[in-house]
DRENTORKOL-3810 file (N, C-alpha, C; in nm, 4 decimals):
REM DRENTORKOL-3810
@n.u->0.0626; n.v->-0.1281; n.w->-0.0702; ca.u->-0.0147; ca.v->-0.0493; ca.w->0.0025; c.u->0.0683; c.v->0.1359; c.w->-0.0549
@n.u->0.0389; n.v->0.2052; n.w->0.0868; ca.u->0.1285; ca.v->0.4020; ca.w->0.0628; c.u->0.1841; c.v->0.3583; c.w->0.1267
@n.u->0.2058; n.v->0.2861; n.w->0.2030; ca.u->0.3426; ca.v->0.3189; ca.w->0.2696; c.u->0.4178; c.v->0.2730; c.w->0.3210
@n.u->0.3862; n.v->0.0783; n.w->0.2167; ca.u->0.5351; ca.v->0.0427; ca.w->0.1606; c.u->0.5486; c.v->0.0807; c.w->0.0364
@n.u->0.5371; n.v->0.2234; n.w->-0.0557; ca.u->0.6143; ca.v->0.3516; ca.w->-0.1163; c.u->0.6563; c.v->0.4425; c.w->-0.0093
@n.u->0.5650; n.v->0.5246; n.w->0.0283; ca.u->0.6786; ca.v->0.5697; ca.w->0.1427; c.u->0.8389; c.v->0.5075; c.w->0.1944
@n.u->0.7989; n.v->0.4163; n.w->0.2624; ca.u->0.9481; ca.v->0.3704; ca.w->0.2396; c.u->1.0209; c.v->0.2887; c.w->0.1509
@n.u->0.9452; n.v->0.3068; n.w->0.0714; ca.u->1.0643; ca.v->0.3274; ca.w->-0.0729; c.u->1.1031; c.v->0.4008; c.w->-0.0855
@n.u->1.1005; n.v->0.5154; n.w->-0.0571; ca.u->1.1041; ca.v->0.5964; ca.w->-0.1240; c.u->1.2135; c.v->0.6505; c.w->-0.0095
@n.u->1.2102; n.v->0.6763; n.w->0.1148; ca.u->1.2666; ca.v->0.5967; ca.w->0.2245; c.u->1.3495; c.v->0.5555; c.w->0.2354
@n.u->1.4035; n.v->0.4350; n.w->0.1652; ca.u->1.5193; ca.v->0.3658; ca.w->0.0954; c.u->1.5956; c.v->0.4161; c.w->0.0008
@n.u->1.5454; n.v->0.4908; n.w->-0.0739; ca.u->1.5524; ca.v->0.4952; ca.w->-0.2146; c.u->1.6662; c.v->0.6912; c.w->-0.1632
@n.u->1.6165; n.v->0.7702; n.w->-0.0497; ca.u->1.6404; ca.v->0.8295; ca.w->-0.0953; c.u->1.7584; c.v->0.8258; c.w->0.0033
@n.u->1.7951; n.v->0.7048; n.w->0.1598; ca.u->1.8876; ca.v->0.7208; ca.w->0.2413; c.u->2.0117; c.v->0.6324; c.w->0.0721
@n.u->2.0003; n.v->0.5640; n.w->-0.0055; ca.u->2.1251; ca.v->0.5266; ca.w->-0.0301; c.u->2.1997; c.v->0.6254; c.w->-0.1338
@n.u->2.0533; n.v->0.6855; n.w->-0.2026; ca.u->2.1213; ca.v->0.8390; ca.w->-0.2688; c.u->2.2424; c.v->0.9056; c.w->-0.1898
@n.u->2.2199; n.v->0.9488; n.w->-0.0371; ca.u->2.2389; ca.v->1.0440; ca.w->-0.0232; c.u->2.3503; c.v->0.9278; c.w->-0.0081
@n.u->2.3711; n.v->0.8465; n.w->0.0209; ca.u->2.5422; ca.v->0.7498; ca.w->-0.0003; c.u->2.6112; c.v->0.8328; c.w->-0.1313
@n.u->2.5388; n.v->0.6859; n.w->-0.2533; ca.u->2.6325; ca.v->0.7028; ca.w->-0.2618; c.u->2.6583; c.v->0.7395; c.w->-0.4672
@n.u->2.5843; n.v->0.8417; n.w->-0.4757; ca.u->2.5287; ca.v->0.9912; ca.w->-0.5516; c.u->2.5500; c.v->1.1314; c.w->-0.5312
@n.u->2.6655; n.v->1.1483; n.w->-0.6291; ca.u->2.7735; ca.v->1.2669; ca.w->-0.5310; c.u->2.7083; c.v->1.4015; c.w->-0.6140
@n.u->2.5533; n.v->1.3750; n.w->-0.6536; ca.u->2.4648; ca.v->1.5136; ca.w->-0.7436; c.u->2.3762; c.v->1.5184; c.w->-0.6468
@n.u->2.3049; n.v->1.4707; n.w->-0.5582; ca.u->2.2078; ca.v->1.4235; ca.w->-0.4301; c.u->2.2611; c.v->1.5488; c.w->-0.4050
@n.u->2.1894; n.v->1.6333; n.w->-0.3041; ca.u->2.2062; ca.v->1.7335; ca.w->-0.2785; c.u->2.2735; c.v->1.7639; c.w->-0.1707
@n.u->2.2689; n.v->1.6129; n.w->-0.0794; ca.u->2.3115; ca.v->1.6368; ca.w->0.0726; c.u->2.4128; c.v->1.5548; c.w->0.0397
@n.u->2.4834; n.v->1.4763; n.w->-0.0079; ca.u->2.5888; ca.v->1.4418; ca.w->-0.1072; c.u->2.7245; c.v->1.4110; c.w->0.0026
@n.u->2.7674; n.v->1.5350; n.w->0.0450; ca.u->2.8853; ca.v->1.5242; ca.w->0.1292; c.u->2.8280; c.v->1.5599; c.w->0.2494
@n.u->2.7505; n.v->1.5331; n.w->0.2751; ca.u->2.7502; ca.v->1.5020; ca.w->0.4459; c.u->2.6816; c.v->1.4050; c.w->0.5246
@n.u->2.7556; n.v->1.2923; n.w->0.3969; ca.u->2.6891; ca.v->1.1836; ca.w->0.3943; c.u->2.7541; c.v->1.0356; c.w->0.2954
@n.u->2.7505; n.v->1.0490; n.w->0.2111; ca.u->2.8353; ca.v->0.9228; ca.w->0.1319; c.u->3.0185; c.v->1.0304; c.w->0.1151
@n.u->3.0047; n.v->1.2025; n.w->0.0791; ca.u->3.0946; ca.v->1.2415; ca.w->0.1067; c.u->3.2238; c.v->1.1983; c.w->0.2427
@n.u->3.0871; n.v->1.2014; n.w->0.3179; ca.u->3.2356; ca.v->1.1915; ca.w->0.4756; c.u->3.2146; c.v->1.0522; c.w->0.5220
@n.u->3.2196; n.v->0.9497; n.w->0.3573; ca.u->3.2514; ca.v->0.8209; ca.w->0.4399; c.u->3.1270; c.v->0.7318; c.w->0.4637
@n.u->2.9775; n.v->0.8078; n.w->0.5047; ca.u->2.8785; ca.v->0.7121; ca.w->0.5741; c.u->2.8289; c.v->0.6471; c.w->0.4159
@n.u->2.7818; n.v->0.5240; n.w->0.4648; ca.u->2.7431; ca.v->0.3745; ca.w->0.4016; c.u->2.6578; c.v->0.3378; c.w->0.4543
@n.u->2.6529; n.v->0.2153; n.w->0.2807; ca.u->2.5026; ca.v->0.1654; ca.w->0.3585; c.u->2.5605; c.v->0.0271; c.w->0.3023
@n.u->2.5554; n.v->-0.0345; n.w->0.4878; ca.u->2.5620; ca.v->-0.1801; ca.w->0.4570; c.u->2.4694; c.v->-0.3137; c.w->0.3208
@n.u->2.5741; n.v->-0.4175; n.w->0.3003; ca.u->2.5939; ca.v->-0.4099; ca.w->0.1855; c.u->2.3868; c.v->-0.4879; c.w->0.1724
@n.u->2.3979; n.v->-0.5721; n.w->0.2635; ca.u->2.3414; ca.v->-0.6022; ca.w->0.3069; c.u->2.1734; c.v->-0.5791; c.w->0.2660
@n.u->2.1522; n.v->-0.4277; n.w->0.2880; ca.u->2.0397; ca.v->-0.3749; ca.w->0.3129; c.u->2.0362; c.v->-0.2512; c.w->0.1134
@n.u->2.1514; n.v->-0.2948; n.w->0.0227; ca.u->2.1260; ca.v->-0.2628; ca.w->-0.1634; c.u->1.9415; c.v->-0.3316; c.w->-0.1920
@n.u->1.9394; n.v->-0.4408; n.w->-0.1295; ca.u->1.8577; ca.v->-0.4353; ca.w->-0.0688; c.u->1.7260; c.v->-0.4707; c.w->-0.0372
@n.u->1.5789; n.v->-0.4011; n.w->-0.0618; ca.u->1.4531; ca.v->-0.3406; ca.w->-0.0242; c.u->1.3527; c.v->-0.4526; c.w->0.1316
@n.u->1.3133; n.v->-0.6091; n.w->0.0693; ca.u->1.2586; ca.v->-0.6250; ca.w->0.1044; c.u->1.3980; c.v->-0.6547; c.w->0.2729
@n.u->1.4897; n.v->-0.6961; n.w->0.2723; ca.u->1.6422; ca.v->-0.6933; ca.w->0.4074; c.u->1.5676; c.v->-0.6746; c.w->0.4420
@n.u->1.6086; n.v->-0.4785; n.w->0.4005; ca.u->1.6471; ca.v->-0.3103; ca.w->0.5215; c.u->1.4796; c.v->-0.3546; c.w->0.5300
@n.u->1.4059; n.v->-0.3779; n.w->0.4815; ca.u->1.2167; ca.v->-0.3688; ca.w->0.6176; c.u->1.2634; c.v->-0.4801; c.w->0.6382
@n.u->1.2573; n.v->-0.5976; n.w->0.6377; ca.u->1.2559; ca.v->-0.6886; ca.w->0.7128; c.u->1.3358; c.v->-0.6286; c.w->0.8568
@n.u->1.4815; n.v->-0.5677; n.w->0.8438; ca.u->1.5865; ca.v->-0.5020; ca.w->1.0094; c.u->1.5372; c.v->-0.3908; c.w->1.0316
@n.u->1.4452; n.v->-0.3072; n.w->0.9518; ca.u->1.4912; ca.v->-0.2459; ca.w->1.0674; c.u->1.2780; c.v->-0.2111; c.w->1.0963
@n.u->1.1678; n.v->-0.2799; n.w->1.0423; ca.u->1.0923; ca.v->-0.2925; ca.w->1.1351; c.u->0.9797; c.v->-0.2544; c.w->1.0254
@n.u->0.8704; n.v->-0.2429; n.w->1.0867; ca.u->0.7536; ca.v->-0.1470; ca.w->0.9874; c.u->0.7766; c.v->0.0670; c.w->1.0840
@n.u->0.7857; n.v->0.0879; n.w->1.0175; ca.u->0.7536; ca.v->0.3041; ca.w->1.0498; c.u->0.6704; c.v->0.3027; c.w->1.1614
@n.u->0.7149; n.v->0.3347; n.w->1.2621; ca.u->0.5847; ca.v->0.3165; ca.w->1.3691; c.u->0.4606; c.v->0.4494; c.w->1.3281
@n.u->0.4785; n.v->0.4992; n.w->1.2600; ca.u->0.3698; ca.v->0.6142; ca.w->1.1609; c.u->0.4705; c.v->0.7711; c.w->1.1033
@n.u->0.3784; n.v->0.7613; n.w->1.0298; ca.u->0.4503; ca.v->0.8574; ca.w->0.8813; c.u->0.5711; c.v->0.9408; c.w->0.9582
@n.u->0.5156; n.v->0.9938; n.w->1.0520; ca.u->0.6730; ca.v->1.0977; ca.w->1.0493; c.u->0.7737; c.v->1.0520; c.w->1.1285
@n.u->0.7488; n.v->0.8902; n.w->1.1414; ca.u->0.8970; ca.v->0.8352; ca.w->1.1755; c.u->0.9968; c.v->0.8729; c.w->1.0934
@n.u->1.1374; n.v->0.9129; n.w->1.1024; ca.u->1.2248; ca.v->0.9263; ca.w->1.0526; c.u->1.3925; c.v->0.7721; c.w->1.0460
@n.u->1.4341; n.v->0.7733; n.w->0.9909; ca.u->1.5398; ca.v->0.6653; ca.w->0.9849; c.u->1.7111; c.v->0.7590; c.w->1.0576
@n.u->1.7337; n.v->0.7309; n.w->1.1475; ca.u->1.8306; ca.v->0.7645; ca.w->1.2389; c.u->1.9398; c.v->0.6812; c.w->1.2437
@n.u->2.0837; n.v->0.7579; n.w->1.2135; ca.u->2.2067; ca.v->0.6624; ca.w->1.2239; c.u->2.1847; c.v->0.6791; c.w->1.3644
@n.u->2.2401; n.v->0.6050; n.w->1.4681; ca.u->2.2491; ca.v->0.6154; ca.w->1.5966; c.u->2.4254; c.v->0.6675; c.w->1.6158
@n.u->2.5332; n.v->0.5759; n.w->1.5985; ca.u->2.6489; ca.v->0.6742; ca.w->1.5490; c.u->2.6583; c.v->0.7356; c.w->1.4344
@n.u->2.6352; n.v->0.8782; n.w->1.4611; ca.u->2.6481; ca.v->0.9628; ca.w->1.3169; c.u->2.7568; c.v->0.9300; c.w->1.2332
@n.u->2.8657; n.v->0.9226; n.w->1.2528; ca.u->2.9481; ca.v->0.8868; ca.w->1.1739; c.u->3.0207; c.v->0.7108; c.w->1.1520
@n.u->2.9187; n.v->0.6603; n.w->1.1869; ca.u->2.8766; ca.v->0.4731; ca.w->1.1300; c.u->2.7679; c.v->0.4883; c.w->1.0920
@n.u->2.7916; n.v->0.3873; n.w->0.9054; ca.u->2.6906; ca.v->0.3838; ca.w->0.8636; c.u->2.5158; c.v->0.2959; c.w->0.8847
@n.u->2.4667; n.v->0.2977; n.w->0.8134; ca.u->2.3381; ca.v->0.2683; ca.w->0.7854; c.u->2.4033; c.v->0.1049; c.w->0.7832
@n.u->2.3170; n.v->0.0368; n.w->0.9156; ca.u->2.3087; ca.v->-0.0688; ca.w->0.9502; c.u->2.2440; c.v->-0.1036; c.w->1.0220
@n.u->2.1810; n.v->-0.3046; n.w->1.0501; ca.u->2.0631; ca.v->-0.2388; ca.w->1.1852; c.u->2.0619; c.v->-0.2145; c.w->1.2797
@n.u->2.2473; n.v->-0.2419; n.w->1.3320; ca.u->2.2812; ca.v->-0.2362; ca.w->1.4668; c.u->2.3115; c.v->-0.0496; c.w->1.4470
@n.u->2.2938; n.v->0.0389; n.w->1.3131; ca.u->2.3433; ca.v->0.1534; ca.w->1.4027; c.u->2.2143; c.v->0.2391; c.w->1.2830
@n.u->2.1137; n.v->0.2086; n.w->1.3600; ca.u->1.9820; ca.v->0.2398; ca.w->1.2748; c.u->1.8624; c.v->0.2068; c.w->1.3805
@n.u->1.7709; n.v->0.3037; n.w->1.3689; ca.u->1.6190; ca.v->0.3006; ca.w->1.4623; c.u->1.5322; c.v->0.4125; c.w->1.3795
@n.u->1.4170; n.v->0.3907; n.w->1.4270; ca.u->1.3048; ca.v->0.4564; ca.w->1.3377; c.u->1.3040; c.v->0.6117; c.w->1.4384
@n.u->1.2963; n.v->0.7231; n.w->1.4630; ca.u->1.2659; ca.v->0.8568; ca.w->1.5107; c.u->1.1988; c.v->0.9099; c.w->1.4314
@n.u->1.1436; n.v->1.0280; n.w->1.5484; ca.u->1.0396; ca.v->1.1802; ca.w->1.5487; c.u->1.1394; c.v->1.2356; c.w->1.5240
@n.u->1.1213; n.v->1.3132; n.w->1.4789; ca.u->1.2346; ca.v->1.4788; ca.w->1.3977; c.u->1.3274; c.v->1.5317; c.w->1.4943
@n.u->1.2260; n.v->1.5539; n.w->1.5949; ca.u->1.2803; ca.v->1.6699; ca.w->1.7001; c.u->1.4440; c.v->1.5303; c.w->1.7675
@n.u->1.3945; n.v->1.3793; n.w->1.7901; ca.u->1.5044; ca.v->1.2830; ca.w->1.7707; c.u->1.5880; c.v->1.2919; c.w->1.7304
@n.u->1.5439; n.v->1.3433; n.w->1.6104; ca.u->1.7060; ca.v->1.3127; ca.w->1.5585; c.u->1.7412; c.v->1.4746; c.w->1.5203
@n.u->1.6965; n.v->1.5393; n.w->1.5938; ca.u->1.8101; ca.v->1.6766; ca.w->1.5661; c.u->1.9131; c.v->1.6518; c.w->1.6338
@n.u->1.9076; n.v->1.5803; n.w->1.8189; ca.u->1.9770; ca.v->1.5312; ca.w->1.9039; c.u->2.0506; c.v->1.5374; c.w->1.8436
@n.u->2.0743; n.v->1.4371; n.w->1.7777; ca.u->2.1539; ca.v->1.3379; ca.w->1.6786; c.u->2.2745; c.v->1.4198; c.w->1.5850
@n.u->2.3184; n.v->1.5112; n.w->1.5710; ca.u->2.3171; ca.v->1.5884; ca.w->1.4110; c.u->2.5411; c.v->1.5905; c.w->1.4035
@n.u->2.5691; n.v->1.6344; n.w->1.3537; ca.u->2.7701; ca.v->1.6095; ca.w->1.3748; c.u->2.7554; c.v->1.8211; c.w->1.4475
@n.u->2.6676; n.v->1.9092; n.w->1.3775; ca.u->2.5861; ca.v->2.0011; ca.w->1.4605; c.u->2.6190; c.v->1.9901; c.w->1.6000
@n.u->2.5367; n.v->1.9065; n.w->1.6592; ca.u->2.5623; ca.v->1.8819; ca.w->1.8450; c.u->2.6464; c.v->1.8178; c.w->1.8793
@n.u->2.7190; n.v->1.9236; n.w->1.9850; ca.u->2.8663; ca.v->1.8980; ca.w->2.0254; c.u->2.7812; c.v->1.8450; c.w->2.1695
@n.u->2.8499; n.v->1.7460; n.w->2.2050; ca.u->2.8411; ca.v->1.6903; ca.w->2.3147; c.u->2.9983; c.v->1.7769; c.w->2.4175
@n.u->2.9006; n.v->1.8165; n.w->2.5813; ca.u->3.0258; ca.v->1.8225; ca.w->2.6691; c.u->2.9979; c.v->1.7742; c.w->2.7631
@n.u->3.1389; n.v->1.7221; n.w->2.7970; ca.u->3.1395; ca.v->1.6405; ca.w->2.9726; c.u->3.1656; c.v->1.7407; c.w->3.0664
@n.u->3.1189; n.v->1.7291; n.w->3.2076; ca.u->3.1077; ca.v->1.8383; ca.w->3.3480; c.u->3.0421; c.v->1.7918; c.w->3.3648
@n.u->3.0660; n.v->1.7389; n.w->3.5062; ca.u->3.0223; ca.v->1.6927; ca.w->3.6472; c.u->2.9623; c.v->1.5548; c.w->3.6444
@n.u->3.0081; n.v->1.4993; n.w->3.6007; ca.u->2.9843; ca.v->1.3161; ca.w->3.4816; c.u->2.9148; c.v->1.3358; c.w->3.4493
@n.u->2.8165; n.v->1.4627; n.w->3.3837; ca.u->2.6795; ca.v->1.4653; ca.w->3.3343; c.u->2.7532; c.v->1.4625; c.w->3.1299
@n.u->2.6703; n.v->1.4166; n.w->3.0460; ca.u->2.7208; ca.v->1.4394; ca.w->2.9261; c.u->2.6375; c.v->1.4728; c.w->2.8227
@n.u->2.6141; n.v->1.6068; n.w->2.8218; ca.u->2.4840; ca.v->1.6925; ca.w->2.7422; c.u->2.5319; c.v->1.7575; c.w->2.5864
@n.u->2.4163; n.v->1.8141; n.w->2.5865; ca.u->2.4747; ca.v->1.8777; ca.w->2.3991; c.u->2.4582; c.v->2.0345; c.w->2.4939
@n.u->2.5354; n.v->2.1317; n.w->2.4070; ca.u->2.5184; ca.v->2.2711; ca.w->2.4383; c.u->2.3801; c.v->2.2874; c.w->2.4289
@n.u->2.2354; n.v->2.2462; n.w->2.3833; ca.u->2.1203; ca.v->2.3591; ca.w->2.4361; c.u->2.0459; c.v->2.2936; c.w->2.5231
@n.u->2.0685; n.v->2.1572; n.w->2.5816; ca.u->2.0676; ca.v->2.1443; ca.w->2.7228; c.u->2.1928; c.v->2.1435; c.w->2.8038
@n.u->2.2662; n.v->2.1829; n.w->2.7948; ca.u->2.3522; ca.v->2.3037; ca.w->2.9194; c.u->2.2819; c.v->2.4030; c.w->2.8993
@n.u->2.2308; n.v->2.4782; n.w->2.7953; ca.u->2.2047; ca.v->2.6143; ca.w->2.7820; c.u->2.0030; c.v->2.6457; c.w->2.9239
@n.u->2.0032; n.v->2.5328; n.w->2.9014; ca.u->1.8759; ca.v->2.5383; ca.w->2.9007; c.u->1.8864; c.v->2.4930; c.w->3.1069
@n.u->1.9422; n.v->2.4180; n.w->3.1575; ca.u->1.9805; ca.v->2.3512; ca.w->3.2445; c.u->2.0729; c.v->2.4853; c.w->3.2989
@n.u->2.1827; n.v->2.5511; n.w->3.3127; ca.u->2.2669; ca.v->2.6674; ca.w->3.2921; c.u->2.1747; c.v->2.8320; c.w->3.3048
@n.u->2.1020; n.v->2.7997; n.w->3.1946; ca.u->2.0122; ca.v->2.9857; ca.w->3.1800; c.u->2.1396; c.v->3.0717; c.w->3.0690
@n.u->2.1782; n.v->2.9642; n.w->3.0309; ca.u->2.2565; ca.v->3.0795; ca.w->2.9903; c.u->2.2896; c.v->3.0543; c.w->2.8165
@n.u->2.3100; n.v->3.0867; n.w->2.7268; ca.u->2.2225; ca.v->3.0922; ca.w->2.5916; c.u->2.3359; c.v->3.0125; c.w->2.4999
@n.u->2.2432; n.v->2.9525; n.w->2.4212; ca.u->2.3793; ca.v->2.8333; ca.w->2.3955; c.u->2.4794; c.v->2.8319; c.w->2.3144
@n.u->2.3977; n.v->3.0078; n.w->2.2514; ca.u->2.5435; ca.v->3.1087; ca.w->2.1441; c.u->2.7116; c.v->3.1901; c.w->2.2434
@n.u->2.6452; n.v->3.1704; n.w->2.3476; ca.u->2.7496; ca.v->3.1832; ca.w->2.4482; c.u->2.8244; c.v->3.0985; c.w->2.4832
@n.u->2.7520; n.v->3.0407; n.w->2.5154; ca.u->2.8364; ca.v->2.8200; ca.w->2.5404; c.u->2.8993; c.v->2.8248; c.w->2.4278
@n.u->2.8199; n.v->2.7902; n.w->2.2826; ca.u->2.9300; ca.v->2.7664; ca.w->2.2203; c.u->3.0256; c.v->2.8112; c.w->2.1265
@n.u->3.0322; n.v->3.0265; n.w->2.1285; ca.u->3.1828; ca.v->3.0427; ca.w->2.1211; c.u->3.2400; c.v->3.0472; c.w->2.2071
@n.u->3.1943; n.v->3.0647; n.w->2.3690; ca.u->3.3320; ca.v->3.0716; ca.w->2.4763; c.u->3.4042; c.v->2.9576; c.w->2.4093
@n.u->3.2989; n.v->2.8163; n.w->2.3676; ca.u->3.4199; ca.v->2.7295; ca.w->2.3516; c.u->3.4468; c.v->2.6967; c.w->2.2357
@n.u->3.4712; n.v->2.7761; n.w->2.1107; ca.u->3.5049; ca.v->2.7847; ca.w->1.9999; c.u->3.6069; c.v->2.8773; c.w->2.0482
@n.u->3.5984; n.v->2.9752; n.w->2.1488; ca.u->3.7686; ca.v->3.0613; ca.w->2.1407; c.u->3.8281; c.v->2.9414; c.w->2.2367
@n.u->3.8051; n.v->2.8734; n.w->2.1951; ca.u->3.9905; ca.v->2.7766; ca.w->2.3422; c.u->3.9042; c.v->2.8366; c.w->2.4823
@n.u->3.7997; n.v->2.7927; n.w->2.5275; ca.u->3.8162; ca.v->2.8506; ca.w->2.6700; c.u->3.7507; c.v->2.7208; c.w->2.7236
@n.u->3.7901; n.v->2.6252; n.w->2.8961; ca.u->3.7501; ca.v->2.5507; ca.w->2.8869; c.u->3.6043; c.v->2.4346; c.w->2.9374
@n.u->3.5750; n.v->2.3848; n.w->2.9540; ca.u->3.4146; ca.v->2.3824; ca.w->2.9855; c.u->3.4021; c.v->2.3856; c.w->3.0999
@n.u->3.4362; n.v->2.4013; n.w->3.2196; ca.u->3.4344; ca.v->2.4359; ca.w->3.3450; c.u->3.3877; c.v->2.6125; c.w->3.3480
@n.u->3.5185; n.v->2.6450; n.w->3.2406; ca.u->3.4633; ca.v->2.8181; ca.w->3.2290; c.u->3.3701; c.v->2.8443; c.w->3.1224
@n.u->3.3247; n.v->2.8012; n.w->3.0828; ca.u->3.2723; ca.v->2.8121; ca.w->2.9346; c.u->3.1206; c.v->2.7870; c.w->3.0485
@n.u->3.0665; n.v->2.7051; n.w->3.0840; ca.u->2.9560; ca.v->2.6097; ca.w->3.1513; c.u->2.8945; c.v->2.7523; c.w->3.2838
@n.u->3.0063; n.v->2.8152; n.w->3.3542; ca.u->2.9853; ca.v->2.9137; ca.w->3.4407; c.u->2.8949; c.v->3.0304; c.w->3.4026
@n.u->2.8161; n.v->3.0837; n.w->3.4935; ca.u->2.6882; ca.v->3.1760; ca.w->3.4260; c.u->2.8014; c.v->3.3185; c.w->3.4412
@n.u->2.9032; n.v->3.3771; n.w->3.5283; ca.u->2.9366; ca.v->3.4372; ca.w->3.5061; c.u->3.1108; c.v->3.3804; c.w->3.5158
@n.u->3.1915; n.v->3.4481; n.w->3.3751; ca.u->3.2814; ca.v->3.3523; ca.w->3.3630; c.u->3.4265; c.v->3.4483; c.w->3.4484
@n.u->3.4370; n.v->3.4245; n.w->3.4899; ca.u->3.5643; ca.v->3.4375; ca.w->3.6006; c.u->3.7236; c.v->3.5242; c.w->3.5138
@n.u->3.7189; n.v->3.5717; n.w->3.5731; ca.u->3.8332; ca.v->3.6483; ca.w->3.4148; c.u->3.9855; c.v->3.5714; c.w->3.4492
@n.u->4.0305; n.v->3.5451; n.w->3.3473; ca.u->4.1885; ca.v->3.4555; ca.w->3.4009; c.u->4.2875; c.v->3.5273; c.w->3.4069
END
């Protein structure tokens, strides 16, 4: 039915991102070494490994953003969950807690761009996450 056609489209887009240099997002996928496992050359195997998509809003997501599209590295997620797993999300470890910059910003009530620019200019994590940083 319709959902099978939609899944076929998800499957085709996933493969194109990894193998077709003319595909607009190839640079972020195939261009940086992201591959599709050999068994997923076959649509039926892909479907059998991934299982049904919970809802049409769910998207395929790689757990390890630098890893391949493969059964052990993929899952169905909603967009807001997928957005947490982008290359642009930088994890910071502080006081035994590992969070992305957005979550540190919310937790510490410091704007995310403030934290990001502090890190970018070479501040230590401890100093970057301080509400009022001390002078060196």
